[in-house]
C-alpha positions in Angstrom: 102.4 111.8 83.0 102.7 109.8 79.6 103.3 106.0 80.2 105.6 105.0 77.5 106.2 101.3 78.8 104.5 99.1 81.4 106.2 95.6 81.8 105.2 92.7 84.1 108.1 91.8 86.5 106.8 89.1 88.9 103.6 87.5 90.5 103.8 86.2 94.0 102.4 85.7 97.6 105.4 86.6 99.8 106.3 90.4 99.9 110.0 89.2 100.8 110.1 88.0 97.1 108.9 91.4 95.6 111.4 93.4 93.5 114.4 94.7 95.3 115.4 98.3 95.1 114.0 101.8 96.0 111.8 102.6 93.1 108.5 104.1 94.5 105.7 101.6 94.6 101.7 102.5 93.9 99.5 99.7 94.9 96.0 99.3 93.9 93.4 97.5 96.2 89.5 97.4 96.6 86.8 94.6 97.2 86.2 92.2 94.6 84.3 93.3 91.4 85.4 97.3 92.1 86.8 97.3 88.6 90.4 97.4 89.6 91.9 95.5 86.7 89.8 97.7 84.2 91.0 100.7 86.2 95.0 99.6 86.0 94.7 98.9 82.3 93.2 102.4 81.6 95.8 104.1 83.6 98.6 101.9 81.7 97.1 102.5 78.3 97.4 98.9 77.8 96.0 95.7 79.1 98.4 94.4 81.7 96.0 93.3 84.3 93.8 90.3 83.6 90.0 91.5 83.7 87.3 89.0 84.4 83.3 88.9 84.8 84.4 86.6 87.8 85.2 88.8 91.0 87.9 87.7 93.1 90.3 86.4 90.3 93.4 88.4 91.5 95.1 86.2 94.2 98.6 87.2 93.9 100.9 90.4 94.4 101.6 91.7 90.9 104.3 94.0 90.2 104.5 96.0 86.9 107.4 98.4 86.2 106.1 101.7 84.5 108.5 104.0 82.6 111.3 102.2 84.2 110.8 104.6 87.1 108.1 103.1 89.4 105.9 99.9 90.3 102.3 99.8 89.8 100.9 96.8 92.1 98.0 95.0 91.6 96.9 93.4 95.1 94.2 90.8 95.9 90.7 92.1 96.3 89.3 91.8 99.8 85.7 90.8 100.8 84.8 88.3 98.3 82.1 86.2 100.2 82.1 83.3 98.1 85.6 82.2 99.0 86.2 79.7 101.8 87.5 80.6 105.2 91.0 79.4 104.4 91.5 81.1 101.3 89.9 84.5 102.8 92.5 84.4 105.7 95.5 83.6 103.2 94.6 86.5 101.2 94.2 88.7 104.0 97.7 87.7 105.5 99.2 88.4 102.1 97.4 91.8 101.8 98.4 92.8 105.3 102.0 91.4 105.1 102.5 93.5 102.0 100.9 96.7 103.2 102.8 96.5 106.5 106.1 95.2 105.6 106.9 96.7 102.0 109.1 99.7 102.7 108.8 101.3 99.5 105.0 101.3 99.2 104.7 105.2 98.5 100.7 105.2 98.3 98.0 102.9 98.4 94.9 103.5 96.0 91.8 102.3 97.8 89.0 101.4 95.0 85.3 102.4 96.0 82.5 101.5 94.0 80.6 104.8 93.5 77.5 103.4 92.7 77.1 101.9 96.5 76.3 103.4 99.8 79.3 103.5 102.4 80.3 99.8 102.9 81.3 98.8 106.4 84.1 96.6 105.2 85.8 99.8 103.2 85.3 102.1 106.3 86.9 99.3 108.5 89.9 98.8 106.0 90.6 102.6 105.8 90.4 102.7 109.5 93.0 99.7 109.8 95.3 101.8 107.3 95.3 104.8 109.4 95.9 102.7 112.5 99.1 101.2 110.9 100.1 104.9 109.5 99.8 103.7 105.9 99.6 106.6 103.4 96.5 106.0 101.0 94.3 107.6 98.5 90.8 106.8 97.3 89.7 106.1 93.9 85.7 106.1 93.3 85.2 103.7 90.3 82.6 103.3 87.6 81.7 106.9 87.6 80.0 106.4 84.2 77.4 104.2 85.6 75.6 107.1 87.4 74.7 110.8 86.6 77.0 113.4 87.8 74.5 114.4 90.5 74.3 111.0 92.1 78.0 110.3 91.8 78.9 113.5 93.6 76.2 112.7 96.3 77.6 109.2 96.7 81.1 110.6 97.1 79.9 113.0 99.7 78.2 110.4 101.7 81.3 108.4 101.7 83.6 111.1 102.9 81.3 112.1 105.3 81.6 108.6 107.0 85.2 108.9 106.6 85.2 112.3 108.4 83.9 110.5 111.5 87.3 108.6 111.6 89.8 111.0 110.3 90.5 114.8 111.0 92.0 115.3 107.7 90.4 113.4 104.6 92.9 111.6 102.1 92.9 112.6 98.6 90.3 111.2 96.5 89.5 110.8 92.8 86.6 109.9 90.5 87.1 107.5 87.7 85.6 105.7 84.9 87.6 102.9 82.9 85.1 103.2 80.2 85.5 106.9 79.5 89.2 107.4 81.1 87.8 109.7 83.5 90.4 110.7 86.2 93.2 109.1 84.4 95.1 112.3 83.8 94.5 113.5 87.5 95.7 110.2 89.3 98.7 109.9 86.8 99.7 113.6 87.7 99.3 112.9 91.2 101.7 109.8 91.0 104.1 111.9 88.9 103.9 114.8 91.7 104.8 112.5 94.4 107.9 111.0 92.2 109.3 114.4 91.6 109.0 115.1 95.3 111.0 112.0 96.2 113.5 112.7 93.5 114.2 116.1 95.0 114.3 114.5 98.4 117.1 112.2 97.3 119.3 114.7 95.7 
């Protein structure tokens, strides 16, 4: 897929105020500091999401219209320990409300830091997605920070943990925003789904 346009549409905290229409939506979420904004910018081929050295800066649902065909949605991160309990609950409510109520959410990309051993919070989140019937895929980020062998080992360790919950594992990708690793594979996956939707609607 060739991205020719990426236009900011709206930021808000209420899924009811998200853009109307039937365009497919691909949302991105992960723990704070997982490299979400950098990944989104890498996929878009331009800076659309704000990056920061301080984790947990995304507090809103951010919609970007890609190629006038589909929405890329930047969701708040979860699991940022330095937030107060009230803010953590508010963000959790925003995330859960969007994910469970947004009818045209086509796929949720869950970002996992490839450098870490399987984290309980990520495993619990994917389990919650399964319980709620949410279609999702996994993107392992920051692959350039490890050797290929170590990266492969960490991916295998996470998938092994997932297999304890899932009979069939979700689609997964390995990415690096620095080296643009995984960009074509992720965009081709989105394009593949979009084409299927178009055929179904004909």
